[in-house]
BANUSE-930014 format. One record per residue (C-alpha): x negated, y, z negated; residue in one letter. Coordinates in Angstrom, 2 decimals. Each point is the difference from the previous one (the first is absolute). Last residue first. Example, Ala and Ser with C-alpha at 12.3 -4.5 7.8 and 13.67 -1.06 7.14 Angstrom:
2
R      east     north        up   resn
R    -13.67     -1.06     -7.14      S
R      1.37     -3.44     -0.66      A
END
This chain:
326
R      east     north        up   resn
R   -179.12     76.18     96.30      K
R      1.30     -1.26      3.35      L
R      2.51      2.23      1.81      K
R     -2.86      1.49      2.02      N
R     -0.52     -3.27      1.85      Y
R      3.46     -0.32      1.50      V
R      0.32      3.58      1.22      E
R     -3.70      0.03      0.90      D
R      0.77     -2.75      2.49      T
R     -1.44     -3.52     -0.16      V
R     -1.25     -0.51      3.55      P
R      1.92     -2.22      2.48      E
R     -0.87     -3.65      0.67      L
R     -3.09     -2.21      0.13      W
R      0.65     -3.69      0.63      E
R     -2.53     -2.42     -1.49      N
R     -0.51     -3.50      1.35      S
R      0.19     -3.71     -0.84      A
R      0.21     -2.17      3.13      G
R     -0.63     -3.25     -1.83      E
R      0.98      0.32     -3.61      Q
R     -1.68      1.92     -2.79      A
R      0.85     -1.23     -3.48      D
R     -2.44      2.55     -1.37      R
R     -1.24      3.42      1.01      H
R     -2.50      2.27     -1.75      Y
R     -0.08      3.44     -1.59      T
R     -2.02      1.72     -2.66      L
R      1.32      3.34     -1.12      H
R     -1.55      3.38     -0.61      Q
R      1.74      3.29     -0.73      F
R     -1.18      3.57     -0.36      W
R      2.43      2.10     -1.97      S
R      2.04      3.19      0.09      D
R      2.70     -0.75      2.56      K
R      0.04     -3.73     -0.70      A
R     -1.85     -2.27      2.39      A
R      1.39     -2.43      2.55      G
R      2.30     -2.90      0.82      H
R      2.65     -0.68      2.64      W
R      2.80     -2.54      0.57      H
R      2.14     -1.98      2.45      K
R      0.30     -3.60     -1.17      V
R     -0.47     -2.71      2.69      E
R     -2.42     -2.06     -2.11      A
R      0.26      0.44     -3.73      P
R     -2.14      2.63     -1.71      I
R     -1.87     -1.29     -3.05      A
R     -0.70      2.86     -2.43      I
R     -2.64      0.09     -2.72      V
R     -0.42      2.95     -2.37      T
R     -3.28     -0.29     -1.95      G
R     -1.10      3.59      0.45      P
R      3.09      2.15      0.68      T
R      2.75     -0.41      2.61      M
R      3.35      1.79     -0.32      E
R      2.92     -1.72      1.74      V
R      2.13      1.95      2.51      A
R      3.75     -0.51     -0.10      D
R      1.56     -2.32      2.59      K
R      1.52      0.39      3.48      G
R     -3.23     -0.82      1.83      W
R     -2.59     -1.26     -2.43      E
R     -2.23      2.39     -1.90      Q
R     -3.46     -0.18     -1.52      Y
R     -1.56      3.01     -1.71      W
R     -3.36      1.15     -1.32      G
R     -2.19      0.67     -2.99      R
R     -3.75     -0.23     -0.47      G
R     -2.07     -3.18      0.12      S
R      0.28     -3.77      0.48      V
R      3.56     -0.42      1.35      C
R      0.54     -3.52      1.31      I
R      2.07     -0.36      3.19      L
R      0.99     -3.36      1.51      V
R      1.39     -0.29      3.55      Q
R      2.11     -3.05      0.88      V
R     -0.16     -1.16      3.61      A
R      2.33     -0.88      2.91      K
R      0.54      3.61      1.05      H
R     -1.44      2.74     -2.18      H
R      2.21      3.07      0.38      I
R     -0.95      3.68     -0.03      H
R      1.02      3.43     -1.26      W
R     -2.95      2.25      0.58      N
R     -2.97      0.14     -2.36      N
R     -0.43      2.44     -2.84      R
R     -2.41      2.80     -0.95      C
R      1.31      2.51     -2.54      R
R     -3.26     -0.13     -2.01      P
R     -2.77     -1.86      1.90      E
R      0.65     -3.68      0.63      F
R     -2.57     -2.78     -0.41      T
R      0.72     -3.41      1.52      V
R     -2.00     -3.02     -1.14      N
R      0.20     -3.02      2.29      M
R      0.09     -3.66     -1.00      V
R     -0.59     -2.79      2.53      G
R     -2.58     -1.59     -2.25      G
R     -2.21      3.06      0.09      G
R      0.16      3.59     -1.26      V
R      0.77      1.53      3.42      D
R      0.32      3.74     -0.62      A
R      2.57      2.41      1.46      L
R      0.47      3.73     -0.56      Y
R      3.05      2.26      0.12      S
R      0.59      3.61      0.99      Q
R      3.45      1.52      0.34      G
R      3.14     -1.35      1.65      I
R     -0.85     -3.51      1.17      F
R      0.65     -2.05      3.15      Y
R     -2.57      1.96      1.99      K
R     -2.50     -0.85     -2.73      G
R     -0.20     -3.65      1.00      Y
R     -3.80      0.26      0.31      P
R     -0.01      1.10     -3.69      N
R     -2.88      2.33     -0.76      P
R     -2.80     -2.08     -1.55      E
R     -0.09     -1.89     -3.28      G
R      0.96      1.14     -3.48      K
R     -1.78     -2.92     -1.60      P
R      1.63     -1.61     -3.06      W
R     -1.74      0.60     -3.32      K
R      2.40      2.80     -0.81      T
R      0.15      3.40     -1.60      S
R      1.72      2.14      2.63      L
R      0.13      2.96     -2.32      T
R      3.04      2.26      0.10      Y
R      1.92     -3.16      0.85      G
R      2.62      0.31     -2.74      E
R     -1.19     -3.22     -1.57      K
R     -3.65      1.07      0.13      C
R      0.52      3.40     -1.58      L
R      2.31     -1.58     -2.60      W
R     -2.54     -2.64     -0.97      T
R     -2.72      2.63     -0.43      C
R      2.24      2.20     -2.16      L
R      1.28     -2.94     -2.03      E
R     -3.58     -0.95     -0.88      D
R     -0.67      3.58     -1.08      V
R      3.21      0.05     -2.05      L
R     -0.82     -3.26     -1.73      Q
R     -3.51      1.24     -0.80      K
R      1.59      2.96     -1.80      S
R     -0.85      3.50      1.14      N
R     -1.90      2.47     -2.20      G
R     -3.37      0.87      1.50      M
R     -1.67     -3.29     -1.00      N
R      2.75     -1.92      1.78      V
R     -0.51      1.98      3.20      A
R     -3.74     -0.54     -0.42      G
R      0.54     -3.76      0.09      Q
R      1.80      0.37      3.33      K
R     -2.62      2.61      0.91      H
R     -2.89     -2.45     -0.34      A
R      1.79     -2.70      2.00      A
R      0.81      2.49      2.76      L
R     -3.61      1.21      0.07      Q
R     -1.35     -3.54      0.34      P
R      2.61     -0.88      2.69      A
R     -0.76      3.03      2.20      V
R     -0.44     -1.68      3.40      G
R      3.49      0.66      1.29      E
R      2.18      2.89     -1.11      L
R      3.65      0.12     -1.04      G
R     -0.61     -1.35     -3.48      S
R     -2.60      2.76     -0.45      L
R      2.76      2.59      0.39      A
R      2.37     -1.73     -2.41      A
R     -2.74     -0.41     -2.61      V
R     -0.91      3.69      0.33      T
R      3.56      1.30     -0.31      V
R      0.72     -2.22     -2.98      I
R     -3.33      1.17     -1.42      E
R      0.96      3.65      0.33      R
R      3.34     -0.70     -1.68      D
R     -1.76     -1.39     -3.07      A
R     -2.32      3.02     -0.16      A
R      3.06      2.23      0.07      S
R      0.80      1.90      3.18      L
R      0.52      3.74      0.56      Q
R     -2.57      1.05     -2.61      D
R     -3.14      0.23      2.13      G
R     -3.24     -0.74     -1.85      A
R     -0.08     -3.48      1.61      F
R     -1.16      1.62      3.23      I
R     -2.79      2.17     -1.40      D
R     -1.30     -2.56     -2.52      G
R      0.81     -3.59      0.91      F
R     -0.53      0.61      3.72      L
R     -2.33      3.02     -0.11      H
R     -2.39     -0.03     -2.93      S
R     -0.06     -3.64     -1.00      K
R      0.43     -1.68      3.38      L
R     -2.09      2.53      1.90      Y
R     -2.79     -0.23     -2.58      Y
R     -0.21     -3.78      0.14      D
R      0.24      0.17      3.78      D
R     -3.10      2.18      0.14      Q
R     -1.83     -2.02     -2.64      P
R      0.10     -3.10      2.24      C
R     -1.39     -3.15     -1.66      F
R      0.47      1.66     -3.40      T
R      3.78     -0.33      0.21      Y
R      0.73      0.69     -3.65      N
R      3.26     -1.33     -1.44      F
R      0.78      0.28     -3.71      P
R      2.61     -2.60     -1.04      K
R      3.63     -0.88      0.70      G
R     -0.39      1.09      3.61      S
R      2.99      2.38     -0.10      L
R     -0.90      1.34     -3.44      Q
R     -3.65      0.49      0.93      T
R      0.96      1.64      3.29      Q
R      2.34      2.42     -1.76      N
R     -2.62      1.01     -2.60      K
R     -2.75      0.39      2.60      T
R      2.33      2.03      2.19      G
R      0.91      2.31     -2.85      L
R     -3.68      0.56     -0.80      E
R     -0.86      0.62      3.65      Y
R      2.87      2.46      0.44      A
R     -0.98      1.80     -3.21      K
R     -3.61      0.36      1.24      K
R      1.11      1.23      3.42      A
R      2.07      2.81     -1.51      D
R      2.32      1.90      2.34      D
R      1.79     -3.06      1.35      W
R      0.31     -1.28     -3.55      E
R      2.58      2.73     -0.73      A
R      2.44     -1.81      2.25      P
R      1.82      2.28      2.48      R
R      3.72     -0.14     -0.69      T
R      2.73     -1.62      2.07      W
R      3.51      0.84     -1.13      P
R      1.92     -2.89     -1.57      K
R      2.19     -1.91      2.40      G
R      1.45      1.15      3.33      E
R      2.96     -2.35     -0.45      Q
R      2.03     -1.07      3.00      W
R      3.42      1.61      0.24      V
R      2.94     -2.32     -0.02      G
R      0.84     -3.64      0.62      E
R     -0.14      0.31      3.77      L
R     -3.52      1.32     -0.05      G
R     -1.47      3.45     -0.46      G
R      1.14      3.48      0.99      R
R     -2.94      0.62      2.33      P
R      0.58     -3.29      1.83      S
R     -2.01      0.21      3.25      A
R     -2.56      2.35     -1.54      E
R     -0.38     -2.25     -3.03      L
R     -0.46     -3.12      2.12      V
R     -2.58      1.77      2.20      M
R     -1.96      1.15     -3.06      N
R     -0.06     -3.53     -1.39      L
R     -1.15     -1.35      3.37      V
R     -2.77      2.61      0.12      G
R     -1.08     -0.93     -3.51      L
R     -0.31     -3.57      1.26      A
R     -2.10      1.11      2.97      N
R     -2.24      2.07     -2.29      L
R     -0.67     -2.98     -2.26      S
R     -0.49     -2.28      2.97      R
R     -2.62      2.29      1.53      P
R     -1.61      0.87     -3.38      F
R     -1.14     -3.51     -0.80      G
R      1.66     -3.13     -1.42      T
R     -1.22     -0.27     -3.59      Y
R     -1.05      3.55     -0.91      A
R      2.69      1.35      2.35      Y
R      2.37     -1.88     -2.28      L
R      0.05      2.76     -2.59      Q
R      1.47      2.49      2.47      S
R      2.76     -2.38      1.08      F
R      0.93     -0.64     -3.64      A
R     -0.16      3.69     -0.98      E
R      2.21      1.07      2.91      K
R      2.38     -2.82     -0.88      L
R      0.15      1.22     -3.59      E
R      0.62      3.56      1.21      N
R      3.03     -1.09      2.01      I
R      1.43     -1.84     -2.97      T
R      0.59     -3.73     -0.15      V
R      3.56     -0.49     -1.21      G
R      1.45     -2.74      2.17      N
R      1.19      2.20      2.87      D
R     -3.51      1.44      0.28      L
R     -1.48     -3.49      0.22      A
R      2.54     -1.13      2.60      M
R     -0.64      3.07      2.12      R
R     -3.74     -0.63     -0.18      V
R      0.55     -3.65      0.92      A
R      2.10      1.07      3.00      P
R     -2.97      2.07      1.28      E
R     -2.70     -2.51     -0.97      L
R      1.29     -2.68      2.36      R
R     -0.91      2.02      3.08      N
R     -3.16      1.40     -1.62      M
R     -1.61     -3.40     -0.48      D
R     -3.54      1.17     -0.85      G
R     -0.55     -3.13     -2.05      Q
R     -0.87      2.01     -3.12      A
R      3.06      2.23      0.52      M
R      2.19     -3.11      0.21      L
R     -1.27     -1.30     -3.35      C
R      0.19      3.37     -1.75      A
R      3.53      0.73      1.24      C
R      1.26     -3.42     -1.06      A
R     -1.66      0.30     -3.42      A
R      1.43      3.43     -0.81      L
R      3.49     -1.09      1.00      G
R     -0.29     -3.25     -1.93      K
R     -1.01      2.02     -3.06      Q
R      3.13      2.15      0.33      R
R      2.20     -3.06      0.46      E
R     -1.37     -1.27     -3.31      T
R     -2.33     -2.97     -0.18      L
R      0.74     -2.31     -2.89      T
R     -2.03     -0.72     -3.12      Q
R     -0.57      3.53     -1.33      A
R     -1.67     -0.13     -3.41      N
R     -2.84      2.40      0.78      A
R      2.38      2.55      1.43      T
R      0.04      1.21      3.57      V
R      1.15      3.59      0.57      M
END
């Protein structure tokens, strides 16, 4: 469990956060390996059930049920657990006593909401929502004993980080995560980690439209003209362009979000994270693209272009080459 003095995210917490963020986005393809990663890193099966159940209150039943379906599929495909041994079932689930006493559920919810908010919170504008929050979300749901209150807020912050249009709620829950037992440093690290790993494409650069050069890419990419001869290219996880050569021009890449790779023919691949700048000499065969588990954005432009400058597209980057990258 999370302790109040924790300053660094554990692998277990990262597993919970990754699953919550992807579940909130409805990204079932990426959720499957994230579930395996979480289970390998000490998250129990029953903790994931609790996390996905809790998040229905923030993301809706469809995504909650879809995520539980992914978890069930993973368990059926690997009944003996992951490569490192048997996955943990966790403590047995028990029915909270508050479910059979509406008054106790409301009282517990009021207490939890007050602690999370840092002061009593009464939503008099809409009494219905005020009751739902106190009695159901912070009462019925928080009454479960699979996750600590601190863990629940890690899950909630990660989920809200993956959604658009919920900035006020995210800000409130980041402070609430501190009020429920996490350090501010840990919460800040959580949000930074989600962005760096590409679970959230947190960026001021436009994603753009589907790339018109998509036939030269494996996977989906997007292209946006940001002016001044600069283009922003957004790659979905695993997406990469073919090997190619820029004739009579230098290409410059500037990573602005997520994590990706750049590789020259005959050389080791270079990891790209926000702030990485690479100038590719003319006539050098190379490729660039996203990491397996991360979105990736880079700005690109050409300099020192000579008359007759052109781009030559070559063969795709094979899975054999790409899958060697960690």
